[in-house]
C-alpha positions in Angstrom: 12.9 -12.9 6.5 11.8 -15.5 3.9 12.8 -15.7 0.3 10.3 -15.0 -2.4 10.8 -16.3 -5.9 9.8 -14.3 -9.0 9.8 -15.9 -12.4 12.3 -14.3 -14.7 11.2 -12.1 -17.5 13.1 -11.0 -20.6 14.0 -7.8 -18.7 16.0 -9.9 -16.2 18.4 -11.5 -18.8 20.9 -8.6 -18.6 21.2 -9.1 -14.9 21.6 -12.8 -15.3 24.3 -12.3 -17.9 26.1 -10.0 -15.4 25.8 -12.5 -12.6 27.1 -15.3 -14.8 30.4 -13.3 -15.3 31.2 -13.3 -11.6 34.1 -15.6 -10.9 32.3 -17.7 -8.2 29.4 -18.3 -10.6 31.4 -18.7 -13.8 33.6 -21.4 -12.1 30.5 -23.7 -12.0 28.2 -22.3 -14.7 30.8 -21.8 -17.4 32.7 -18.7 -18.3 32.2 -16.4 -21.2 28.5 -15.7 -21.0 27.4 -12.8 -23.1 24.0 -11.2 -23.2 23.6 -12.7 -26.7 24.4 -16.2 -25.4 22.2 -15.8 -22.3 19.3 -14.7 -24.5 19.9 -17.7 -26.8 19.9 -20.1 -23.8 17.3 -18.6 -21.5 14.8 -16.7 -23.6 13.1 -20.0 -24.7 12.9 -21.0 -21.0 10.7 -17.9 -20.4 7.9 -19.4 -22.6 4.9 -20.9 -20.7 5.6 -24.1 -22.7 9.1 -24.6 -21.3 9.8 -27.4 -18.9 12.5 -25.2 -17.3 11.2 -22.4 -15.1 13.8 -19.7 -14.1 13.4 -17.5 -11.0 15.3 -14.8 -9.2 15.4 -15.3 -5.5 14.6 -12.2 -3.4 15.2 -11.2 0.1 13.0 -8.2 0.6 13.4 -6.1 -2.5 16.9 -7.4 -3.3 17.5 -10.1 -6.0 20.2 -12.2 -4.4 20.3 -15.3 -6.6 19.1 -17.4 -9.4 17.3 -20.7 -9.2 15.6 -22.9 -11.8 13.4 -26.0 -11.8 12.7 -28.5 -14.5 11.1 -31.8 -15.1 14.0 -34.2 -14.6 13.0 -36.9 -17.1 16.1 -38.2 -18.9 17.1 -36.1 -21.9 20.3 -35.6 -23.8 22.4 -37.6 -21.3 21.0 -35.8 -18.3 19.4 -37.8 -15.5 20.1 -41.2 -17.1 17.4 -43.7 -16.2 15.0 -41.0 -14.7 11.5 -41.6 -16.2 9.3 -40.3 -13.4 7.6 -37.0 -14.5 7.0 -36.1 -10.8 10.7 -35.5 -10.2 12.1 -32.0 -10.5 15.7 -30.9 -10.9 17.0 -27.7 -9.6 20.1 -25.6 -10.1 21.0 -22.4 -8.2 23.6 -19.8 -7.3 23.9 -16.8 -4.9 24.8 -13.8 -7.1 27.1 -11.9 -4.7 30.3 -13.7 -3.9 30.7 -11.6 -0.7 27.5 -13.2 0.6 28.7 -16.8 0.3 29.1 -18.7 3.5 26.1 -17.0 5.2 23.6 -19.9 4.7 21.7 -18.1 1.9 22.1 -20.9 -0.6 20.9 -23.4 1.9 17.9 -21.3 2.8 17.2 -20.6 -0.9 17.2 -24.4 -1.7 15.1 -25.3 1.3 12.4 -22.6 0.7 12.4 -23.3 -3.0 11.8 -27.0 -2.3 8.9 -26.0 -0.1 7.4 -24.0 -3.0 7.9 -26.9 -5.4 6.4 -29.5 -3.0 3.4 -27.2 -2.8 2.5 -28.7 -6.1 0.9 -32.2 -5.6 2.5 -33.3 -8.9 6.0 -33.1 -7.4 7.3 -36.1 -5.4 11.1 -35.6 -5.4 13.7 -32.9 -6.1 17.2 -33.6 -7.2 20.3 -31.6 -7.9 23.7 -32.5 -9.5 26.5 -30.3 -8.2 30.0 -31.0 -9.5 31.8 -33.5 -7.3 34.4 -30.8 -6.9 31.9 -28.2 -5.7 32.1 -28.9 -2.0 30.2 -25.7 -1.1 27.2 -26.7 -3.2 27.2 -30.3 -1.9 27.2 -29.0 1.8 24.5 -26.5 0.9 22.2 -29.1 -0.4 22.9 -31.5 2.5 22.1 -28.7 5.0 18.9 -28.1 3.1 17.9 -31.7 3.7 19.0 -33.3 0.5 20.5 -36.8 0.7 23.9 -37.4 -1.0 23.1 -40.4 -3.3 26.6 -40.7 -4.6 28.4 -39.9 -7.9 26.8 -39.8 -11.3 28.1 -38.9 -14.7 26.5 -36.0 -16.5 27.3 -34.3 -19.8 29.4 -31.8 -17.7 31.4 -34.6 -16.0 31.2 -36.2 -12.6 28.6 -34.9 -10.2 27.0 -35.8 -7.0 23.3 -36.8 -7.1 21.5 -35.0 -4.3 17.9 -36.1 -3.5 15.1 -34.6 -1.4 11.9 -36.6 -1.2 8.6 -35.0 -0.5 7.8 -37.2 2.6 11.2 -37.2 4.2 
C-alpha cells in the first residue's frame, strides 16, 4: 500500500495540535503547542501564496503523519547560502509513537520525494534533522538522502540531508 498526501486544511489544525503534543513529536518539534499557537503558525501556510505546503500522509483512510515542503532559499538564518529556487526542504513526523521503527517514516520521505520530483521545477530535496535525532537521520539515509554533514540552524546543530533528482 502506498502513501497518499493530502494538503492540510483549516479543519486539520486541531489534529496537528494534538499530534504535536505527543512526546516523540514534541521532543523534536517543540513542546507546548496549543491550538491557538498551531493556528498562528500553520494557518498562513494553508494560503495558496505560501511557500510552505503542509500535508497529512495517509495509508488507506488513516492519517499517519505530517510532512511539509517549502522552497529552501535562504531566509531568517535557515539554509545559509542556498539561493537555488529549485531546491525544496522537507520536514516530517509519524504521528503515532507506537508505529515508530516500522519503516513508515522512510517510506513517507521516499514517496513524498517522488511526488515532489514529479514537478520539473524541483531539482533537489533537503532536510535538516537535529544532529541528536539518530532515528530521523537513519530514516532519511534509508530513503536515499545523502548525509552532507553538520550545519548550524536557528534551532542548533543539524545534519544536512540531500536527495538529488538524478541520483
